[in-house]
C-alpha positions as CSV (number, residue, x, y, z in Angstrom):
1,X,-92.6,151.2,-72.6
2,X,-92.1,149.1,-69.6
3,X,-88.4,148.3,-70.0
4,X,-85.4,149.9,-68.5
5,X,-82.4,149.7,-70.8
6,X,-80.1,150.7,-68.0
7,X,-81.0,147.5,-66.0
8,X,-77.8,145.5,-65.9
9,X,-79.9,142.3,-65.8
10,X,-81.5,143.1,-69.2
11,X,-81.2,140.1,-71.5
12,X,-80.7,139.9,-75.2
13,X,-84.1,138.2,-75.4
14,X,-85.8,141.2,-73.7
15,X,-84.2,143.6,-76.2
16,X,-85.4,141.5,-79.0
17,X,-88.9,141.2,-77.7
18,X,-89.3,145.0,-77.2
19,X,-87.8,145.8,-80.6
20,X,-89.6,143.1,-82.6
21,X,-93.0,143.0,-80.9
22,X,-93.8,146.1,-78.8
23,X,-92.3,149.0,-80.8
24,X,-93.6,148.0,-84.3
25,X,-97.1,147.4,-82.9
26,X,-97.1,151.1,-82.0
27,X,-95.7,152.4,-85.3
28,X,-92.1,152.7,-84.2
29,X,-89.7,151.7,-87.0
30,X,-86.4,152.8,-85.4
31,X,-85.1,153.6,-81.9
32,X,-82.1,154.6,-79.9
33,X,-81.4,152.9,-76.6
34,X,-80.5,155.4,-73.8
35,X,-78.4,154.3,-70.9
36,X,-78.6,156.9,-68.1
37,X,-75.6,157.8,-65.9
38,X,-74.6,154.6,-64.2
39,X,-71.8,152.7,-62.5
40,X,-69.1,151.5,-64.9
41,X,-70.3,147.9,-64.3
42,X,-73.6,148.7,-66.0
43,X,-71.8,149.9,-69.2
44,X,-69.5,147.0,-69.2
45,X,-72.4,144.6,-68.8
46,X,-75.0,146.1,-71.1
47,X,-72.9,147.4,-74.1
48,X,-71.7,143.9,-75.2
49,X,-75.3,142.6,-75.1
50,X,-76.5,145.6,-77.1
51,X,-73.7,145.1,-79.5
52,X,-74.7,141.5,-80.0
53,X,-78.3,142.5,-80.7
54,X,-77.1,145.1,-83.3
55,X,-74.7,142.6,-85.0
56,X,-77.6,140.1,-85.4
57,X,-79.6,142.7,-87.3
58,X,-76.6,143.8,-89.4
59,X,-75.8,140.2,-90.3
60,X,-79.4,139.6,-91.4
61,X,-79.3,142.7,-93.7
62,X,-75.8,141.9,-95.1
63,X,-76.7,138.4,-95.9
64,X,-80.1,139.4,-97.4
65,X,-81.8,137.0,-95.1
66,X,-84.3,139.6,-94.0
67,X,-85.2,137.5,-91.0
68,X,-85.5,140.6,-88.8
69,X,-88.9,142.0,-88.6
70,X,-88.9,144.7,-86.0
71,X,-87.8,148.2,-85.2
72,X,-84.2,149.0,-86.1
73,X,-81.8,150.1,-83.4
74,X,-80.1,153.3,-84.7
75,X,-77.6,153.5,-81.9
76,X,-77.0,153.9,-78.2
77,X,-77.2,157.2,-76.3
78,X,-74.9,157.1,-73.2
79,X,-75.6,159.8,-70.6
80,X,-72.6,160.9,-68.4
81,X,-70.1,160.5,-66.9
82,X,-68.6,161.3,-70.3
83,X,-68.7,165.1,-70.0
84,X,-65.5,166.9,-70.5
85,X,-64.6,169.6,-67.9
86,X,-62.2,171.2,-70.4
87,X,-64.9,171.5,-73.1
88,X,-67.9,172.5,-71.0
89,X,-70.4,175.1,-72.1
């Protein structure tokens, strides 16, 4: 796809561009962002931006403005370090 959602320099505008232009052009209607195992800084930087993007979409739907015309973000998949040693296997 050409975008690394784990890049801490990822801007809100880049997320919007990918989800509103690129994905729908290829038939994608919904997607889930994956953030691979990273330093805590990456999570603390990216998650607020992703939350802002999601809130923009929710506000459009709740207020029936229907401005958003792109693929819907279904959620965020966070890979490690969130594995529990006590509940492994």
